MIPA-15900 format. One record per residue: residue in one letter; x, y, z of N, C-alpha, C, O in turn. Coordinates in steps of 0.02 Angstrom, whole numbers. Example, Ala and Ser with C-alpha at 12.3 -4.5 7.8 and 13.67 -1.06 7.14 Angstrom:
   resn       nu       nv       nw      cau      cav      caw       cu       cv       cw       ou       ov       ow
      A      660     -284      390      615     -225      390      660     -165      390      712     -166      423
      S      642     -112      354      684      -53      357      645        2      394      670       57      402
***
This chain:
   resn       nu       nv       nw      cau      cav      caw       cu       cv       cw       ou       ov       ow
      M       43      -62        3        1        1       -2       41       64        4       82       68       49
      P       32      114      -41       71      178      -43       52      212       29       -3      206       56
      T      103      247       52      101      282      117       85      353       91      103      373       35
      T       46      392      141       37      461      132       51      495      189       49      466      244
      D       68      565      184       90      606      246       34      635      274       15      688      249
      I        0      609      325      -59      625      354      -41      636      424      -16      590      458
      A      -54      699      450      -47      714      516      -89      675      569     -149      669      557
      P      -68      654      615     -118      616      670     -173      659      685     -169      720      693
      G     -224      623      690     -287      652      714     -323      695      661     -377      722      673
      R     -287      702      595     -324      738      552     -358      693      497     -342      635      483
      D     -409      729      469     -436      687      405     -397      659      358     -360      699      331
      A     -393      605      339     -351      589      293     -357      616      217     -313      607      175
      G     -414      647      207     -423      679      146     -403      751      143     -405      785       92
      R     -381      774      208     -358      850      208     -290      856      188     -251      817      215
      P     -267      899      143     -194      904      126     -154      934      180     -182      979      212
      V      -97      918      196      -46      947      251      -15     1005      218       10     1005      162
      T      -20     1059      265       12     1129      241       81     1130      273       86     1130      334
      E      130     1130      235      204     1140      262      213     1205      291      186     1253      263
      P      248     1214      344      262     1283      368      309     1325      322      356     1298      293
      S      296     1384      317      336     1429      268      403     1438      293      415     1448      353
      P      453     1432      244      526     1448      268      533     1515      282      500     1559      256
      R      590     1527      334      595     1601      361      637     1626      307      672     1589      273
      P      633     1701      299      673     1738      256      744     1718      244      771     1691      293
      T      775     1724      197      850     1701      186      883     1748      236      926     1722      272
      G      869     1822      244      917     1870      276      902     1870      351      937     1907      386
      W      852     1832      381      837     1838      442      895     1825      498      907     1865      543
      P      928     1763      487      989     1762      537     1040     1814      535     1072     1826      586
      R     1049     1846      481     1099     1903      474     1070     1966      511     1107     2001      545
      R     1002     1980      503      972     2033      542      981     2022      614      997     2068      651
      R      973     1965      633      971     1944      707     1042     1951      732     1052     1970      790
      R     1084     1938      698     1156     1943      718     1180     2020      728     1217     2039      773
      L     1152     2061      678     1159     2132      676     1135     2159      737     1173     2191      773
      R     1074     2148      752     1038     2175      810     1075     2153      876     1085     2193      922
      T     1094     2090      878     1135     2072      941     1197     2105      950     1218     2114     1008
      W     1233     2126      895     1293     2162      892     1284     2229      926     1321     2249      971
      F     1227     2265      898     1214     2328      915     1194     2334      985     1208     2387     1013
      V     1161     2284     1021     1141     2291     1094     1205     2271     1125     1214     2302     1178
      T     1247     2233     1111     1313     2216     1145     1354     2278     1147     1384     2293     1199
      A     1358     2316     1092     1401     2379     1087     1374     2436     1131     1409     2473     1165
      A     1308     2438     1125     1275     2487     1176     1300     2482     1247     1326     2528     1278
      V     1288     2412     1273     1305     2399     1342     1373     2410     1359     1391     2434     1413
      L     1416     2386     1305     1500     2399     1329     1503     2481     1333     1534     2507     1380
      A     1473     2520     1284     1489     2593     1284     1467     2622     1349     1499     2666     1376
      A     1405     2594     1377     1380     2628     1442     1425     2606     1499     1435     2644     1546
      V     1456     2540     1496     1497     2519     1556     1559     2559     1549     1579     2585     1601
      T     1597     2572     1488     1653     2609     1482     1644     2679     1504     1691     2704     1535
      V     1586     2718     1492     1578     2779     1516     1573     2783     1593     1601     2827     1626
      S     1534     2734     1620     1529     2738     1685     1599     2728     1730     1616     2761     1780
      A     1635     2674     1697     1706     2661     1729     1746     2720     1730     1784     2731     1777
      W     1740     2767     1671     1787     2830     1669     1763     2875     1720     1802     2906     1755
      A     1695     2882     1725     1677     2932     1773     1689     2915     1840     1699     2961     1879
      L     1690     2860     1860     1711     2836     1923     1786     2845     1937     1806     2860     1993
      T     1824     2835     1888     1902     2842     1890     1921     2914     1901     1970     2930     1935
      N     1877     2961     1869     1894     3038     1875     1850     3071     1922     1834     3130     1916
      G     1827     3028     1977     1791     3062     2032     1728     3099     2015     1710     3143     2054
      R     1694     3085     1965     1631     3117     1951     1567     3080     1968     1510     3096     1949
      S     1581     3030     2007     1519     2997     2036     1485     3032     2087     1518     3047     2137
      P     1422     3048     2085     1389     3081     2142     1398     3050     2208     1386     3085     2257
      S     1416     2991     2215     1419     2961     2283     1500     2946     2304     1540     2919     2266
      G     1511     2966     2364     1581     2946     2394     1627     2997     2368     1625     3024     2313
      G     1672     3008     2418     1735     3039     2396     1723     3118     2408     1773     3153     2404
      G     1663     3146     2421     1660     3213     2417     1674     3252     2349     1686     3313     2347
      G     1671     3212     2295     1688     3243     2239     1757     3245     2219     1778     3288     2179
      R     1795     3198     2247     1863     3213     2233     1884     3179     2160     1850     3133     2136
      G     1929     3200     2134     1952     3182     2070     2024     3155     2086     2059     3177     2132
      T     2043     3103     2041     2106     3069     2060     2155     3081     2002     2213     3059     2004
      G     2129     3119     1947     2168     3138     1899     2201     3210     1900     2220     3234     1953
      E     2209     3247     1838     2236     3309     1844     2183     3364     1838     2198     3422     1827
      D     2114     3341     1846     2066     3386     1845     2051     3421     1914     2018     3473     1913
      R     2072     3397     1966     2070     3425     2032     2139     3415     2067     2149     3368     2105
      P     2176     3451     2055     2249     3438     2086     2246     3450     2163     2286     3419     2199
      L     2208     3488     2187     2204     3497     2266     2193     3427     2303     2216     3413     2359
      F     2156     3387     2263     2135     3321     2295     2190     3270     2280     2177     3214     2301
      S     2252     3276     2246     2290     3234     2229     2343     3223     2288     2352     3263     2334
      A     2376     3166     2279     2425     3150     2341     2479     3205     2347     2513     3209     2397
      N     2485     3246     2298     2543     3296     2299     2519     3353     2350     2561     3390     2375
      C     2461     3357     2363     2440     3415     2407     2426     3387     2480     2406     3329     2489
      S     2437     3428     2526     2420     3403     2593     2347     3414     2612     2313     3454     2580
      P     2323     3385     2656     2252     3383     2681     2224     3459     2690     2166     3474     2675
      V     2268     3502     2714     2258     3571     2731     2316     3610     2704     2375     3594     2713
      I     2294     3663     2672     2349     3715     2642     2335     3780     2686     2278     3802     2695
      A     2390     3807     2711     2381     3861     2750     2435     3915     2748     2486     3907     2716
      M     2424     3965     2781     2473     4016     2784     2543     3995     2795     2556     3955     2840
      G     2594     4022     2754     2669     4004     2756     2688     3955     2712     2748     3939     2707
      Q     2634     3922     2672     2651     3870     2630     2672     3898     2562     2640     3946     2541
      H     2719     3874     2527     2741     3890     2460     2749     3830     2413     2797     3793     2424
      D     2714     3818     2368     2710     3761     2323     2663     3770     2276     2626     3820     2273
      E     2662     3718     2231     2612     3714     2163     2535     3706     2198     2486     3715     2163
      C     2528     3689     2263     2463     3667     2281     2433     3753     2300     2377     3772     2286
      V     2476     3789     2329     2455     3853     2342     2437     3900     2274     2391     3940     2267
      R     2486     3882     2231     2470     3909     2157     2404     3886     2129     2369     3925     2097
      E     2387     3827     2139     2321     3804     2115     2262     3836     2156     2209     3842     2125
      V     2265     3856     2219     2219     3889     2258     2213     3962     2225     2160     3986     2207
      Q     2274     3993     2221     2270     4057     2195     2237     4062     2124     2197     4106     2108
      R     2258     4013     2084     2231     4008     2011     2149     4003     2010     2114     4038     1974
      L     2127     3960     2052     2053     3954     2066     2019     4025     2088     1973     4052     2058
      L     2048     4047     2139     2022     4118     2164     2027     4171     2104     1980     4208     2092
      H     2081     4173     2069     2088     4223     2014     2029     4207     1968     1992     4254     1951
      A     2015     4138     1946     1972     4122     1891     1899     4150     1924     1856     4164     1882
      K     1886     4158     1978     1824     4183     2011     1814     4253     2016     1763     4280     2039
      G     1875     4287     1989     1871     4366     1986     1910     4391     2048     1904     4451     2060
      A     1944     4358     2084     1975     4386     2150     2044     4422     2121     2076     4397     2075
      D     2062     4483     2154     2120     4510     2139     2178     4476     2182     2187     4487     2242
      I     2216     4433     2140     2265     4403     2185     2319     4372     2131     2307     4345     2077
      G     2382     4385     2162     2442     4361     2126     2444     4277     2121     2430     4240     2168
      V     2462     4258     2061     2468     4181     2058     2548     4164     2069     2582     4151     2019
      D     2575     4164     2132     2643     4153     2136     2662     4089     2182     2720     4075     2195
      G     2611     4055     2201     2633     4001     2249     2656     4015     2315     2692     3975     2345
      D     2634     4076     2342     2661     4099     2414     2593     4104     2447     2548     4135     2418
      F     2582     4076     2504     2523     4090     2541     2531     4142     2599     2533     4128     2659
      G     2536     4198     2574     2546     4259     2613     2482     4290     2639     2427     4261     2634
      P     2490     4351     2668     2429     4388     2690     2374     4397     2637     2315     4387     2651
      Q     2394     4416     2575     2350     4437     2522     2304     4369     2511     2243     4373     2508
      T     2340     4306     2504     2303     4244     2488     2260     4223     2555     2207     4192     2549
      L     2282     4238     2610     2241     4232     2681     2175     4271     2675     2120     4250     2693
      R     2188     4327     2648     2122     4373     2646     2076     4345     2595     2016     4337     2609
      R     2101     4331     2538     2066     4306     2480     2022     4245     2498     1962     4241     2485
      V     2063     4195     2530     2032     4127     2552     1976     4141     2601     1922     4112     2594
      T     1986     4184     2652     1937     4197     2698     1876     4233     2665     1820     4212     2677
      A     1885     4283     2626     1832     4313     2590     1790     4259     2546     1729     4259     2545
      F     1826     4216     2514     1791     4162     2473     1750     4120     2522     1692     4105     2507
      Q     1778     4100     2581     1745     4061     2624     1678     4089     2648     1626     4055     2651
      V     1683     4158     2665     1625     4192     2686     1571     4198     2626     1511     4186     2633
      L     1600     4217     2566     1545     4224     2508     1512     4148     2491     1456     4143     2467
      A     1557     4090     2506     1529     4020     2487     1490     3994     2544     1461     3941     2534
      G     1484     4024     2607     1446     3992     2659     1486     3943     2704     1462     3900     2741
      L     1554     3958     2693     1594     3910     2735     1616     3936     2794     1602     3996     2802
      Q     1653     3906     2847     1676     3928     2909     1740     3971     2876     1781     3948     2836
      P     1740     4033     2901     1802     4086     2874     1863     4064     2918     1876     4103     2964
      N     1897     4014     2911     1954     3999     2955     2018     4021     2927     2066     4025     2964
      G     2024     4037     2857     2071     4055     2817     2122     3997     2802     2179     4011     2785
      V     2102     3934     2808     2143     3884     2783     2101     3843     2726     2039     3845     2723
      V     2141     3805     2682     2102     3768     2629     2104     3696     2652     2154     3662     2643
      G     2048     3671     2683     2039     3602     2694     1996     3572     2642     1995     3597     2585
      E     1957     3515     2659     1927     3483     2605     1864     3511     2585     1844     3503     2527
      P     1823     3548     2635     1764     3590     2604     1784     3643     2568     1749     3653     2518
      T     1831     3680     2575     1851     3738     2542     1886     3721     2467     1882     3755     2416
      K     1919     3662     2475     1943     3638     2411     1887     3627     2360     1886     3656     2306
      K     1838     3582     2380     1774     3560     2349     1748     3615     2320     1737     3613     2259
      A     1731     3679     2362     1700     3732     2343     1739     3773     2292     1710     3809     2252
      L     1801     3767     2294     1842     3804     2242     1832     3775     2174     1840     3812     2126
      Y     1818     3719     2166     1809     3683     2110     1731     3686     2086     1716     3682     2027
      T     1689     3692     2133     1624     3683     2116     1577     3739     2125     1526     3741     2091
      S     1591     3791     2172     1551     3852     2191     1549     3897     2126     1597     3898     2087
      R     1496     3932     2117     1488     3986     2066     1502     4053     2099     1491     4104     2066
      V     1525     4059     2161     1533     4119     2185     1587     4163     2149     1644     4142     2136
      R     1564     4228     2134     1603     4278     2099     1639     4331     2154     1609     4357     2201
      M     1700     4339     2142     1734     4385     2184     1755     4446     2160     1791     4483     2193
      A     1731     4460     2098     1735     4526     2070     1706     4581     2106     1647     4578     2125
      V     1746     4640     2121     1722     4692     2170     1721     4759     2128     1743     4761     2070
      W     1693     4815     2162     1698     4881     2136     1766     4900     2119     1814     4876     2150
      S     1773     4942     2074     1837     4974     2060     1853     5028     2114     1808     5054     2147
      P     1917     5043     2124     1928     5110     2168     1894     5172     2154     1877     5212     2198
      Q     1884     5181     2089     1843     5250     2072     1774     5241     2090     1743     5289     2112
      K     1747     5188     2084     1668     5174     2102     1662     5187     2178     1618     5221     2204
      V     1718     5150     2214     1707     5155     2285     1710     5234     2304     1666     5262     2337
      R     1763     5265     2281     1767     5334     2295     1708     5372     2289     1692     5411     2334
      Q     1667     5364     2230     1614     5407     2216     1562     5387     2265     1533     5430     2298
      R     1550     5327     2272     1501     5297     2323     1510     5327     2385     1464     5359     2411
      V     1570     5321     2415     1585     5357     2482     1566     5432     2479     1526     5452     2520
      R     1590     5471     2438     1576     5540     2426     1495     5549     2424     1468     5596     2453
      D     1463     5504     2390     1382     5516     2390     1354     5506     2462     1309     5543     2483
      V     1381     5457     2499     1348     5441     2559     1376     5481     2622     1348     5479     2677
      F     1437     5517     2608     1459     5566     2651     1468     5633     2618     1525     5655     2606
      P     1412     5665     2602     1413     5729     2569     1444     5780     2619     1480     5824     2595
      E     1434     5778     2681     1463     5832     2731     1538     5832     2728     1569     5884     2723
      V     1571     5764     2732     1647     5761     2734     1668     5712     2680     1694     5659     2698
      P     1660     5723     2624     1674     5672     2560     1748     5648     2565     1765     5589     2564
      D     1795     5709     2571     1855     5688     2563     1896     5655     2625     1947     5620     2622
      K     1861     5675     2679     1892     5640     2741     1862     5570     2740     1896     5526     2767
      A     1815     5557     2719     1777     5490     2720     1813     5442     2674     1819     5382     2688
      V     1840     5474     2609     1866     5431     2562     1938     5423     2597     1964     5367     2593
      A     1967     5468     2627     2040     5455     2658     2033     5398     2715     2075     5355     2723
      I     1981     5404     2751     1973     5350     2807     1969     5282     2775     2002     5235     2796
      A     1921     5278     2716     1920     5203     2691     1978     5180     2654     1991     5120     2647
      D     2017     5234     2626     2073     5217     2598     2130     5196     2644     2174     5157     2625
      C     2129     5222     2702     2181     5212     2757     2162     5139     2774     2206     5096     2777
      Q     2094     5123     2787     2077     5064     2822     2086     4999     2774     2109     4945     2793
      S     2066     5013     2711     2069     4952     2666     2102     4958     2596     2098     4913     2555
      F     2134     5016     2585     2156     5030     2521     2098     5027     2472     2113     5013     2413
      L     2039     5038     2487     1974     5042     2450     1957     4970     2423     1921     4962     2374
      D     1983     4925     2455     1966     4849     2442     1908     4824     2474     1909     4814     2534
      P     1855     4810     2439     1790     4792     2475     1799     4713     2508     1764     4695     2556
      L     1839     4678     2483     1857     4614     2520     1911     4616     2572     1934     4563     2593
      H     1932     4672     2592     1987     4671     2635     1967     4643     2706     1916     4660     2735
      I     2005     4605     2727     1993     4566     2801     2057     4568     2833     2108     4545     2806
      L     2055     4595     2891     2104     4602     2938     2097     4566     3009     2055     4588     3049
      P     2135     4513     3025     2138     4480     3089     2170     4520     3141     2217     4557     3128
      N     2145     4514     3201     2166     4554     3256     2192     4488     3303     2173     4430     3299
      T     2246     4519     3351     2276     4468     3390     2233     4439     3440     2253     4388     3469
      N     2174     4465     3456     2126     4433     3505     2083     4382     3469     2041     4351     3501
      G     2093     4372     3404     2057     4324     3364     1996     4351     3325     1970     4317     3281
      T     1973     4412     3342     1921     4441     3309     1951     4476     3234     2011     4476     3219
      R     1907     4500     3199     1925     4530     3130     1891     4584     3116     1841     4597     3149
      N     1911     4624     3068     1885     4679     3038     1864     4670     2966     1896     4632     2929
      W     1809     4703     2943     1785     4676     2880     1778     4737     2833     1765     4791     2858
      G     1787     4729     2755     1765     4770     2709     1800     4838     2716     1845     4851     2755
      L     1772     4879     2672     1801     4944     2656     1817     4982     2719     1874     5004     2724
      F     1772     4991     2767     1779     5029     2826     1805     4989     2881     1809     5015     2937
      Q     1822     4937     2873     1847     4879     2920     1800     4876     2981     1819     4887     3038
      I     1741     4862     2965     1700     4856     3029     1713     4799     3072     1712     4742     3048
      S     1724     4809     3134     1751     4758     3175     1683     4701     3195     1625     4715     3181
      D     1703     4644     3225     1659     4605     3244     1609     4637     3292     1549     4627     3283
      A     1632     4674     3342     1589     4701     3393     1540     4746     3357     1479     4741     3365
      R     1566     4787     3321     1519     4839     3289     1469     4808     3241     1413     4830     3230
      L     1499     4747     3209     1447     4713     3175     1390     4683     3202     1335     4681     3175
      R     1408     4655     3268     1348     4631     3308     1297     4689     3330     1237     4679     3337
      E     1331     4756     3342     1285     4805     3360     1245     4817     3300     1184     4822     3308
      L     1270     4824     3240     1231     4846     3188     1181     4783     3150     1146     4793     3100
      G     1185     4732     3181     1142     4674     3155     1167     4641     3098     1135     4597     3069
      G     1235     4663     3075     1258     4633     3008     1299     4563     3016     1305     4533     3069
      T     1322     4544     2959     1361     4483     2962     1414     4491     2918     1411     4537     2877
      P     1469     4449     2920     1532     4457     2888     1506     4464     2806     1529     4512     2774
      R     1467     4426     2778     1448     4426     2711     1419     4489     2696     1433     4515     2642
      E     1381     4517     2734     1356     4590     2717     1411     4638     2718     1419     4677     2671
      A     1455     4639     2775     1511     4682     2777     1553     4679     2725     1589     4728     2717
      L     1559     4622     2677     1594     4629     2613     1554     4652     2562     1580     4655     2506
      D     1496     4669     2568     1462     4709     2514     1473     4781     2519     1448     4812     2566
      P     1509     4811     2475     1534     4879     2472     1474     4929     2501     1481     4963     2552
      E     1417     4927     2465     1355     4968     2486     1339     4966     2557     1335     5017     2590
      W     1330     4905     2583     1317     4894     2653     1361     4919     2699     1344     4949     2750
      N     1429     4905     2679     1492     4938     2720     1491     5010     2731     1498     5037     2785
      I     1480     5039     2674     1478     5110     2672     1420     5150     2709     1424     5204     2738
      R     1366     5109     2700     1311     5146     2742     1315     5126     2821     1294     5163     2865
      A     1348     5056     2835     1360     5048     2904     1410     5101     2934     1400     5124     2990
      A     1461     5119     2898     1514     5177     2912     1474     5238     2928     1483     5273     2978
      R     1428     5249     2882     1391     5315     2895     1347     5316     2959     1340     5369     2990
      K     1319     5258     2978     1283     5251     3043     1325     5274     3094     1306     5318     3133
      L     1391     5242     3097     1443     5247     3148     1459     5318     3151     1464     5347     3205
      W     1468     5347     3098     1499     5418     3094     1439     5473     3120     1451     5525     3150
      S     1374     5448     3101     1314     5490     3122     1306     5502     3198     1276     5551     3219
      R     1335     5453     3241     1322     5443     3314     1344     5522     3340     1304     5559     3369
      D     1407     5537     3326     1439     5601     3353     1467     5636     3299     1509     5680     3311
      R     1449     5621     3238     1478     5659     3176     1553     5664     3173     1582     5717     3159
      D     1582     5613     3185     1660     5608     3184     1673     5528     3162     1632     5482     3156
      F     1741     5528     3153     1764     5461     3142     1810     5432     3193     1867     5411     3185
      G     1770     5435     3255     1797     5410     3316     1820     5332     3310     1870     5306     3336
      D     1772     5305     3271     1783     5224     3267     1853     5208     3231     1883     5155     3238
      W     1872     5257     3196     1938     5244     3165     1992     5297     3183     2011     5340     3144
      P     2014     5290     3242     2067     5343     3270     2130     5349     3233     2156     5402     3219
      H     2152     5292     3219     2214     5295     3189     2215     5324     3118     2261     5361     3100
      C     2166     5308     3080     2154     5335     3014     2131     5403     3019     2149     5443     2976
      E     2092     5424     3069     2067     5499     3076     2128     5542     3091     2133     5597     3065
      R     2169     5520     3130     2232     5562     3143     2277     5574     3082     2309     5625     3070
      A     2275     5517     3045     2318     5518     2984     2288     5567     2931     2323     5605     2898
      A     2217     5562     2924     2182     5602     2882     2188     5681     2894     2191     5726     2852
      D     2188     5685     2969     2197     5760     2992     2269     5786     2995     2277     5847     3004
      A     2315     5750     2988     2382     5769     2995     2405     5815     2936     2391     5796     2879
      P     2439     5873     2944     2456     5903     2888     2501     5881     2847     2546     5848     2874
      R     2505     5891     2777     2560     5863     2739     2614     5908     2735     2603     5968     2726
      S     2680     5883     2742     2733     5916     2734     2738     5946     2671     2730     5909     2622
      P     2752     6011     2661     2757     6040     2592     2825     6015     2565     2873     6005     2601
      V     2825     6006     2503     2888     5985     2466     2923     6048     2436     2894     6084     2395
      P     2992     6059     2460     3021     6119     2427     3022     6117     2367     3026     6064     2336
      R     3017     6181     2335     3011     6186     2256     3070     6157     2223     3067     6126     2170
      H     3133     6169     2261     3191     6139     2217     3220     6079     2251     3278     6063     2237
      S     3184     6043     2295     3216     5989     2332     3231     5930     2282     3202     5927     2228
      P     3274     5888     2302     3285     5827     2259     3216     5790     2242     3208     5765     2186
      T     3169     5787     2286     3104     5751     2267     3075     5789     2219     3059     5761     2167
      A     3065     5848     2226     3030     5888     2172     3065     5881     2103     3035     5870     2050
      T     3136     5890     2111     3165     5881     2042     3155     5817     2010     3147     5808     1950
      A     3157     5766     2063     3141     5700     2019     3070     5686     1996     3060     5650     1947
      H     3015     5716     2033     2955     5719     1998     2944     5751     1936     2906     5731     1893
      S     2985     5808     1933     2988     5844     1876     3008     5813     1810     2985     5829     1755
      G     3050     5770     1819     3075     5737     1770     3141     5769     1740     3168     5745     1690
      T     3162     5819     1770     3228     5844     1747     3280     5811     1783     3339     5824     1772
***
């Protein structure tokens, strides 16, 4: 008897339908799709590994970098950079301050000017103003958007004259004597207190006026605070040293003295 291809359980009279063959290009498309998925996964893993290596992960390490992007966190720099230090780590601190608009030399020497600028930056960044560059200050130097650009001496002089119309020249002389017309000038005292800003408002006076160091570094606030202090007795008794210097008569320069000759260019 001749045999026939009949599926079990089906009528013998029904023709059997063979499954249609897959398209010829199907295995190639599947291989391409698998290759693309694998490449995308590898790329994501590579980027994540690079970010972790360079300290860009949001978790852990306080945002430290281990490469050249954040030298202050490298093994070459001490945990705390402070007054008296002279090296490339100080130079990096100065460079970062200068990039934020601070008037500072980049010479690698942590002297009085760098101390003042570091302290001012800490005040503006909301950090403890201790004048040393520890981990919080290092991190802020790289991440903070604080700007340290200030009024020019010409603008300071004009504003002081506007606020002190009764004694404009003397008021400018007092401010110049106190801070060299530098709104971010900070002077530490031997008892641990400090004087702030253009008119060097002391910590004690700052408390009296209800102000903060941050406000005292604002030239407008500082000038108006000085005006309040002057208005009590209408004198500059809060600045006795500079008041005496402002009142001292200037020695006349003899017309034919060596100094006069030198200034005349002859």
